[in-house]
N, C-alpha and C positions, 0 to 999 in steps of 0.2 A: 568500508562500504557505507554509503549514506542510506538513510531510510527513505527510499524513493522508488515508486513503481516505474519499471522500465517501459511499460506500455502507455499509460496515461499521464505519468509524471506527477502522481499524487504524492505530497510531502506532508510532514507533521504540521499541525495547526497550533496556535496559541489560543487558549480560552481561559475565561475567568469563572471561578466558582464564587457566587455572590451569596453571602450569608444574610440573615435577617437584619443585622445591624449594618449591612451594605459594605462589609469588608470584602475585598477582592483578593482571592488567592489564584495567581496565574499558574497554569500548568500546561503541559503539552498533550495533545491528542494525536497519537501516532496511527497511521493507517495499518490495516490488517494485511501484512505482507507475508507471502509464502515463497519459498524457493522451489521452483518447478522446472522440470526438464521439458523443453518446448522444441517443436520442429519449426525451424526458421530457414527458409531458402534451401530446403532439402537436407539440412544438417541438424543435429540435435545439440542444443545449447541449454545451459542452466542459467536461468534469469530469476530476478525478484519481481513478483507480480502481486498486485493487490487482489483481495478476494472478490471485489466487485467486477474486475476484469475477467476473472475465472468464471464467475456466474454468467456473465454476458457472452461467453465464448469468443472473446477477442483474441485468444491464443489457442493453439492446438497442442494438447499435451502429447508427449512422446510415450509410447507404450513400452 
């Protein structure tokens, strides 16, 4: 399973920590993904969704 939001398509980013001496340490910033049961087309499915999509109510959680 890849680290990708199934609603908005958000994926991990590469970023660099820059020290005072300007050395760069490249690392990954992964999105905050949650496994959620969602109602899609009248059926319940389990998908991976980022927390920003959950906060914006882009998906309807199953009860």
